[in-house]
N, C-alpha and C positions, 0 to 999 in steps of 0.2 A: 256192732262195733265199726266194721269199716264208714258210717257216713257218721261216725264221733272220732273220728282217729284222723280223718282230711284236714278236718279245723285247726283239731289240736296239731298236730305234723308242722301243720299251718303254719302256726301262733310261733310257732314253737321254732320254727325257721324264722322263722323275718325278724323275733326276737333278740335269735342268734349272730345274723348276716346284722342287726342292725348297729348290737352292741360291739359288732368287730371292727366296724367303717368310724364309730367314734373309737374306741384305740387307737384305728391306725391314724385317723386326723388331729390327734387329741397334739401330735408333734409341733402341727403344720400353723397356720395362721389361714387364717376362717376364712380370708376376704381373698378377697385376688389386690395386685399390685398398683394398680389402673383406680381401683375403689380407696385400698390404703390410702395412693398418697394425695387425693382429695379430703378423705380425715385430714390431713398430714398439715390443712392450708390454714387450719383455727389460732397455730406457734406449737412453739417444739414440744416433746412431755413434758420436758418438766413445772410451767406453767399451769397457774393453780386452776383459772371456771375458762380453759383453751382446752386444758386435761378431762377435766368434767365433764365440754359437752362433749367431747371428739367420741369417750368413752361408750357415755349414753346414747349419743347420736350412734355408733357400733351396736354397743345392744340393741337398738330398736331393731335396728338394721337385719341381725341377724335372727331373731326371733320371726322378724315378720320372714322374713325368704327363707322361715327351715317349718315356716306351719305352713307359708304357698307349698311349699313342695312335701312335706306330710300331708297336707289334703288330695296333691295332688295322686300322690300315691294309693292314698284310700280311695280316691274315686277310679283308680287305672284299675286296681284289685276288684272294686266292687262291679267294673263294666266288665274285670273278666270270669267274673264270674257270671253273670247273665251271658255274656256269650257263650260258654263252656254251656249251662246249661239251657239254651234256646232247644234245643232238640229240633234242627234241621228247621225252625220256624221263622221264617225270613223277618217278622215285623218283630221278635225281639230281637233277631241280628242283630242288625240297621237300626235300631236302637243302643246295642255293646257300639257297633261299628260308630256314634254319627255321637255318642261316649269323648272313645276312647279319644276321633278328629277331637276335638274341645278338649281334654289332655292337652294334648299335645301344641294347639293350636297361644293354648293361657302359660304351657311355658315358653316355647318360642317369643309370647309378647314378652313375657318379667324377663328375656336374655336380651329382648332388644334392647326393650325400658334401663336396663342394663347400663350396657356399648349407646346410648343414647347420652344420658348421664358421664358420661366415659367419656363422648365425644361435643361436647359441648361444654365444657372443662380447658378443650384438650383447645378445638378453634377459639377461643373467647381467653385465652395466654396462662389460662392460674396458675400463679406458682408456688410454690413456696415462701412463709414473713421471711423477713430479713432477717439474721439464727440470734442480732442485736436491737430484735423489738424486746420489750421489756412489758415484764406482769404489771408495775403498775405504772404506764401510760397505760397500757389495755385495760383497768380499771380503773382508775384516776387519770386518765390526757392532760389537767387541769391541775395540777394538783405540784404542788412545792418538788416532794418526790421523782414527780418524769419530769417536768423544766431539770434537779440536779441528773440527770441516769441522760438528760439531753447534751446539754452541754460539756458530761463527764462522767461516765459510768465506772471509772473507780472509786468515785464523792464519794462522802459518808452514808452522806445521807440519801443517798439510789442505791447503794447495796446494803445499807439496814433494807427500808420500803420492801426489793427485793427481799432479804434477809425473812420480811415480817409478812411476805403475805407466800411463800413460797410455807412458812408456818401454819401459818390460815384457812390452806388451801387442806393438813392434814389436821388442822382441827385444834391444832396447836397455839392458841393465841387471837390478839385483837392488831388491828392496823389501826395505826396513832395517829394522828393529825396531817402532818407534813403528808402521808402516805393514803389520803380520801379526796 
């Protein structure tokens, strides 16, 4: 009975801890502010292709970091079980200690990589783009619409092209010849 009780109890406890942590963090941002600033380099939130790329990169980063953390937790649990089951055998204890050390080194390397990315952007002076950056000019820099936007942002051709790109990003409409 006790051999089956502890794994089941441990699995239930781990499940409730994970569910509890997910609920606590649900209202917060998944990324630190410095990383979020890096993603905002591609343009304002409302712009079509920039928002699409930003959201896909954010999703990939969150999934990758989640997988790395999940793998680290699984290996930590396996190493802890090895350590507990070693029963004083020095070879098994050393193997478990090496596994635990490797896990912490991997987590440290991951954190250093994130800090390195942030430092590269800080040192090279990356900043958010000009808020007057038009989606028309991002998508078609040589178009009539982009030239109109650069000459006069209130021009009807410019506002029409911006509206077309916004609708196109939502999957509602086509881009006219002047805006391509």
